[in-house]
C-alpha positions in Angstrom: 92.0 23.7 70.4 94.3 26.7 71.0 94.7 30.3 70.2 97.9 31.5 68.4 99.3 35.0 67.9 102.5 36.6 66.9 104.3 39.3 64.9 107.4 40.3 63.1 109.1 43.2 64.9 111.4 44.0 67.8 108.7 45.2 70.2 106.8 42.1 71.3 104.3 43.9 73.5 101.4 43.6 70.9 101.7 39.8 71.2 100.6 40.1 74.9 97.5 42.1 73.9 96.7 39.7 71.1 96.9 36.7 73.4 94.9 38.3 76.1 92.0 39.0 73.7 91.8 35.2 72.9 92.5 33.8 76.3 89.2 31.8 76.2 90.8 29.6 73.5 93.3 28.2 75.9 92.8 28.5 79.7 95.2 25.6 80.1 98.3 27.7 79.8 100.2 30.4 77.8 103.6 30.2 76.1 105.6 32.9 74.4 108.9 32.7 72.5 111.0 34.4 69.8 113.1 33.5 66.9 115.1 36.4 65.5 112.6 39.2 65.0 109.7 36.8 65.0 107.6 36.8 68.2 105.2 33.9 68.7 102.6 33.0 71.4 100.0 30.4 72.1 97.2 29.7 74.5 96.4 26.0 74.8 93.3 24.1 75.9 94.2 20.6 77.3 91.7 18.5 75.5 92.4 15.4 77.5 93.1 11.9 76.3 96.5 11.4 74.9 97.1 15.2 74.5 99.4 16.5 77.2 100.1 20.2 77.7 102.3 21.5 75.0 100.7 19.5 72.2 100.3 22.6 70.0 103.9 24.0 70.2 107.2 22.5 69.2 110.8 23.5 69.0 113.8 21.9 67.2 117.0 23.7 66.5 116.3 27.1 64.9 112.7 26.3 64.2 109.6 26.9 66.3 106.0 25.9 65.6 102.7 27.1 67.2 99.4 25.8 65.9 95.7 25.5 66.4 94.2 22.2 65.1 94.8 18.5 64.7 97.0 16.4 62.4 95.8 13.0 61.4 98.6 11.7 59.2 98.9 8.0 59.9 102.7 8.0 59.7 103.0 10.9 62.2 100.6 9.7 65.0 103.6 9.0 67.3 104.2 12.8 67.3 102.2 15.6 68.9 100.3 17.8 66.4 102.9 20.6 66.4 105.8 18.1 66.2 104.0 16.6 63.1 103.9 20.0 61.5 107.5 20.6 62.3 108.5 17.2 60.9 106.6 18.0 57.6 108.3 21.5 57.5 111.7 19.9 57.8 110.9 17.4 55.0 109.0 19.7 52.5 110.0 23.2 53.4 107.4 25.8 52.5 105.4 23.1 50.7 104.6 21.5 54.1 101.0 22.5 54.4 99.8 20.5 51.4 101.0 17.3 53.2 99.0 17.8 56.4 95.9 15.6 56.8 93.9 17.7 59.3 92.5 21.0 60.2 95.0 23.7 61.1 96.2 27.3 61.4 99.9 27.5 62.2 102.9 29.7 62.4 106.5 28.5 61.7 109.4 30.6 62.8 112.8 29.6 61.2 115.8 31.8 61.8 114.3 35.3 61.1 111.5 34.1 58.8 107.8 33.7 59.6 105.6 31.3 57.7 101.8 31.1 58.2 99.4 28.5 56.8 95.7 27.6 57.1 93.8 24.5 56.0 92.0 24.4 52.7 88.5 24.5 54.1 89.2 27.2 56.6 88.1 25.1 59.6 90.6 26.8 61.9 90.6 30.6 62.0 93.5 33.0 61.3 93.7 36.7 60.8 96.4 39.2 60.1 97.0 42.9 60.1 99.6 45.6 60.8 100.1 47.5 64.1 100.7 51.3 64.2 104.4 50.8 63.6 103.7 48.8 60.4 104.7 45.4 61.9 102.8 42.4 60.6 100.7 40.7 63.3 98.5 37.6 63.3 96.0 36.0 65.6 93.3 33.3 65.8 90.4 35.7 66.1 89.7 39.2 64.6 88.8 40.6 68.0 92.4 40.4 69.0 93.2 43.3 66.7 90.7 45.8 68.2 92.8 48.8 69.2 95.9 47.4 67.5 95.2 47.4 63.8 92.8 49.0 61.3 93.6 46.8 58.3 92.5 43.4 59.7 92.1 40.7 57.0 91.1 37.1 57.1 93.9 34.8 56.2 92.8 32.9 53.1 92.0 29.2 53.4 94.4 26.9 51.6 97.3 29.4 51.5 100.8 29.6 52.9 102.4 33.0 53.6 106.0 34.1 53.9 107.4 37.6 53.7 109.7 36.6 50.8 107.2 34.6 48.8 103.9 36.3 49.7 100.7 34.3 49.6 100.8 31.0 47.7 97.8 28.6 47.2 98.4 25.0 48.1 96.4 21.9 47.3 96.3 18.8 49.6 98.6 15.9 48.8 97.7 14.2 52.0 94.6 12.3 50.7 94.0 10.2 47.7 90.4 9.2 47.2 89.0 7.1 44.3 87.1 8.6 41.4 83.3 8.4 41.6 82.4 5.4 39.3 78.8 4.7 40.1 76.1 5.4 42.7 76.6 2.2 44.5 80.3 2.6 44.6 80.0 6.2 45.8 77.6 5.1 48.6 80.1 2.5 49.8 83.0 5.0 49.7 81.1 7.8 51.5 80.3 5.4 54.4 83.8 4.0 54.6 85.4 7.5 54.6 83.0 8.9 57.1 83.5 6.0 59.5 87.2 6.4 59.2 87.0 10.1 59.8 85.1 9.6 63.1 87.6 6.9 64.2 90.5 9.3 63.5 89.0 12.0 65.6 88.3 9.6 68.5 91.7 7.8 68.3 93.4 10.0 71.0 90.8 9.4 73.6 89.9 13.1 74.0 86.3 12.9 72.5 83.8 12.0 75.2 80.6 13.5 73.7 78.6 14.4 70.6 76.7 17.7 70.0 73.4 16.1 69.0 70.8 18.3 67.5 68.5 15.5 66.4 69.1 16.3 62.7 70.3 13.8 60.2 74.0 14.8 60.3 74.6 14.7 64.0 72.5 11.6 64.3 74.8 9.8 61.8 77.9 10.9 63.6 76.4 9.7 66.9 75.6 6.3 65.4 79.2 5.8 64.2 80.7 7.1 67.4 78.5 4.8 69.5 79.9 1.8 67.7 83.5 2.9 68.5 82.7 4.0 72.1 79.3 2.7 73.6 79.8 5.0 76.6 79.9 8.2 74.6 77.4 10.8 75.8 75.2 13.2 73.9 74.4 16.9 74.5 71.3 18.7 73.2 70.0 22.2 73.8 66.4 23.2 73.0 63.4 25.3 73.8 60.1 23.8 74.9 58.1 22.5 72.0 61.0 22.6 69.5 61.0 20.1 66.7 64.4 18.6 67.1 64.3 17.5 70.7 62.0 14.4 70.3 64.3 13.2 67.4 67.4 13.6 69.5 65.8 11.5 72.2 64.9 8.9 69.7 68.5 8.7 68.6 69.9 8.2 72.1 67.1 5.7 73.1 67.8 3.7 69.9 71.5 3.6 70.5 71.3 3.3 74.3 73.4 6.4 75.1 73.3 8.8 78.0 71.6 12.0 77.0 72.1 15.4 78.6 69.4 18.0 77.7 69.4 21.7 78.5 66.2 23.7 78.1 66.4 27.5 77.6 63.9 30.2 77.2 63.4 33.6 75.4 64.8 35.5 78.4 68.0 33.5 78.2 68.4 34.2 74.5 68.2 37.9 75.2 70.7 37.6 78.0 73.4 36.0 75.8 72.9 37.8 72.5 75.5 40.4 73.0 78.1 37.9 74.2 77.4 35.6 71.3 77.8 38.4 68.7 81.0 39.5 70.4 82.5 36.1 70.2 81.2 35.2 66.7 82.4 38.6 65.2 79.4 38.7 62.9 76.0 40.3 62.2 74.7 38.0 59.4 71.2 37.0 60.3 71.4 33.2 59.6 74.7 32.9 61.4 73.5 34.8 64.5 70.4 32.5 64.7 72.8 29.5 64.9 75.2 31.3 67.2 72.7 31.4 70.1 72.0 27.7 70.1 75.7 27.0 69.6 76.8 29.3 72.4 74.2 27.8 74.9 75.3 24.3 73.9 79.0 25.2 74.5 78.2 26.7 77.9 76.1 23.6 78.8 78.9 21.2 77.8 81.6 23.2 79.5 82.7 21.3 82.6 81.2 18.0 81.4 83.4 17.5 78.3 86.2 19.4 76.6 86.1 17.7 73.3 83.0 16.7 71.3 82.0 15.6 67.8 79.7 17.7 65.6 77.8 17.1 62.4 78.8 20.4 60.8 79.8 20.3 57.1 77.3 17.7 55.7 74.9 20.3 54.4 77.6 22.1 52.5 79.2 19.0 50.9 76.1 16.8 50.4 73.6 19.5 49.3 71.5 19.8 52.5 70.3 23.4 52.2 67.2 22.6 50.1 65.6 26.1 50.6 68.5 27.5 48.7 69.0 25.2 45.8 65.2 24.6 45.1 64.9 28.1 43.7 67.4 27.4 40.9 66.0 27.4 37.4 68.5 25.0 35.9 71.2 22.5 36.9 74.0 25.1 36.3 72.4 27.6 38.7 71.8 24.8 41.2 75.4 23.7 41.1 76.5 27.3 41.5 74.4 27.7 44.6 75.8 24.5 46.1 79.4 25.5 45.3 78.8 28.9 46.8 77.8 27.4 50.1 81.0 25.4 50.2 83.1 28.4 49.4 81.7 30.7 52.0 81.6 28.2 54.9 85.0 29.3 56.3 83.7 32.7 57.4 80.0 31.7 58.0 79.1 28.3 59.3 82.6 27.2 60.4 83.3 30.5 62.0 80.1 30.2 64.0 80.9 26.8 65.3 84.5 27.6 66.1 83.9 30.9 67.9 80.9 29.8 70.0 82.5 26.5 71.2 85.9 28.2 71.8 84.2 30.9 73.9 83.3 28.2 76.3 86.6 26.2 76.2 85.1 23.4 74.2 86.9 21.8 71.2 84.6 20.6 68.4 85.8 18.0 65.8 83.9 17.7 62.6 84.2 14.3 60.7 82.2 15.6 57.7 85.1 18.1 57.1 87.7 15.4 57.0 90.0 16.0 54.0 89.2 12.7 52.4 85.4 13.1 52.9 85.4 16.6 51.4 87.7 15.5 48.5 85.4 12.6 47.6 82.2 14.5 48.2 83.3 17.1 45.6 83.6 14.3 43.0 80.0 13.1 43.6 77.5 14.2 40.9 74.8 16.5 42.2 72.1 14.1 41.1 73.4 11.6 43.7 72.9 14.2 46.4 69.6 15.6 45.4 66.9 12.9 44.7 63.5 12.6 43.1 60.7 14.9 42.3 60.7 16.2 45.9 64.4 17.1 45.5 65.4 15.5 48.8 68.9 16.7 49.7 71.8 14.6 51.1 70.3 11.5 49.5 73.4 9.5 49.1 74.3 10.1 52.7 70.8 9.0 53.9 71.1 5.9 51.7 74.6 5.0 52.9 73.5 4.9 56.6 70.0 3.6 56.1 70.7 0.6 58.3 72.2 2.7 61.2 69.1 4.5 62.4 65.3 4.2 62.3 63.7 5.3 59.1 62.0 8.4 60.5 65.5 9.7 61.5 67.2 9.0 58.2 64.4 10.5 56.0 63.6 13.6 58.2 63.4 17.0 56.5 66.2 19.6 56.9 65.8 22.1 59.7 68.5 24.7 60.7 69.9 24.1 64.1 68.3 27.4 65.2 64.9 26.4 63.8 65.0 22.9 65.3 66.0 24.3 68.7 63.3 27.0 68.5 65.6 30.1 68.4 64.8 31.7 65.0 61.2 32.9 65.6 62.1 34.3 69.1 65.0 36.3 67.7 63.0 37.7 64.8 60.4 38.9 67.2 63.1 40.5 69.5 64.5 42.4 66.5 61.2 43.7 65.3 60.5 45.1 68.8 63.7 47.2 68.6 64.2 48.2 64.9 61.7 49.4 62.3 61.6 48.9 58.5 62.0 52.7 58.1 65.3 52.6 60.1 66.5 49.7 57.8 65.7 51.6 54.7 67.5 54.8 55.9 70.5 52.7 56.9 70.8 51.1 53.5 70.6 54.4 51.7 73.7 55.7 53.5 76.9 55.4 51.4 79.5 53.1 52.8 77.1 51.1 55.0 76.9 47.3 54.4 73.7 46.3 52.6 71.5 44.6 55.2 68.7 42.3 54.4 66.3 42.7 57.3 65.6 44.6 60.5 67.2 41.6 62.3 70.5 42.3 60.7 70.4 46.0 61.6 69.6 45.0 65.2 72.6 42.6 65.3 74.8 45.2 63.4 74.2 47.8 66.1 75.3 45.3 68.8 78.3 44.3 66.6 79.5 47.9 66.3 79.6 48.3 70.1 82.9 46.3 70.0 84.0 46.3 66.3 83.7 50.0 65.6 86.2 50.3 62.7 84.8 49.6 59.2 87.5 47.0 58.5 85.7 44.6 60.8 82.5 45.0 58.7 84.3 43.6 55.6 85.3 40.4 57.4 81.7 39.4 57.8 80.6 36.8 55.3 77.1 36.5 53.7 76.0 32.9 54.1 72.8 32.9 52.0 73.7 33.1 48.2 70.1 34.2 47.5 70.6 37.5 49.4 72.7 40.4 48.1 76.3 40.8 49.4 76.9 43.2 52.2 79.0 45.4 49.9 78.1 45.8 46.2 81.7 46.7 45.2 83.5 44.3 47.5 87.1 45.2 48.1 88.9 41.9 47.5 91.8 41.4 49.9 95.3 42.1 48.5 97.5 39.4 49.8 100.9 40.9 50.2 
């Protein structure tokens, strides 16, 4: 994990401010350099294993690369992550991003040219804007632009930018998965691809733990990881009486793994709420619920591990959010809901996990968001993912790993991380003590305000505005739940130029 920043312009002082705002993303060291009028900077976290300091920056001749992310191309494993990006740039020019197998946000400076790129799923964050002098700036987090820019935009996933060519969409050429031929074939492929994805993410020796909620997804990742490294350790955060904790304990007892558990209470939730909203850069209700548990998990893990595995991504790609798709009146509507959850993940669920782990100096690797796993998952018919009269989600995933965990763990029902850990009900009560329905109605009637769905969102929005006062930050916030109205009825789509 790292934080990158830079700009095009002769005055490089904004780069110092951008880097300082994201210092939590890389306490291992800071580097700054320039190539012509392009100024680049990076803060790096030393993840351990085979990753020495400097893994995320590379220089060769007139070309400089800084990046956040990991590159898993088999033929480039002898290179550092940034060296691999540089190698692909030298081979494919501005088409390099489509050849990266991994999650990344990167900047390439060649002569006097700046090129930016972000992975297709938007796993790694990237933002851009202009300073008061009109210079283009970029950084890993939106908070870096507070006081610098008033036109901050999210860099679109799956795009490459250059001043000469503007924004161009790219599609991955780094993976080649088979077509989905039958249920049994798909089940075998899903298992093989996910096992390979976990192995790739553990191959450098940096991963020493798993963020284990006790839910299906993290339990499957834990089972695979335990076969690769029987000494891997698990981390769980929970409240007293929460539903997920007994299941997490069942997983670690079954697999014979060391289990670290941190119990928190309502007072601690109230104590970290402002910090969690600041780091997450959001006010969306569902994401804030998850943010508290993620933030406390990251803080608990800090000092014990710098790199962990997570089960994030399975719900989006294997139809796990049953509360959303069960309201669909026909298959087309159901498919649209499932696709929507995939399309908004970059600035909802993935943003939540990235920010709250990064805030604590913890790198999270997500095997379900491996390029090959995502590519094949999108080829699987929805009826393979949602099964039977009870419409059980993630069915093919459960079936593929039926022999890896006890039956009650494989066929458990879906609970959000915040629900399973006990956070949601506490936060709802906190909000209702501070904001009334009348206040929400009055807020939603005012022109220009985002359309909020609950008193909870108004409570979180007020905290959000304490730091992110300019309206441009409001429009960066994604709406996770497709069943709720968008924050802005006439959404101003970003103009990529």
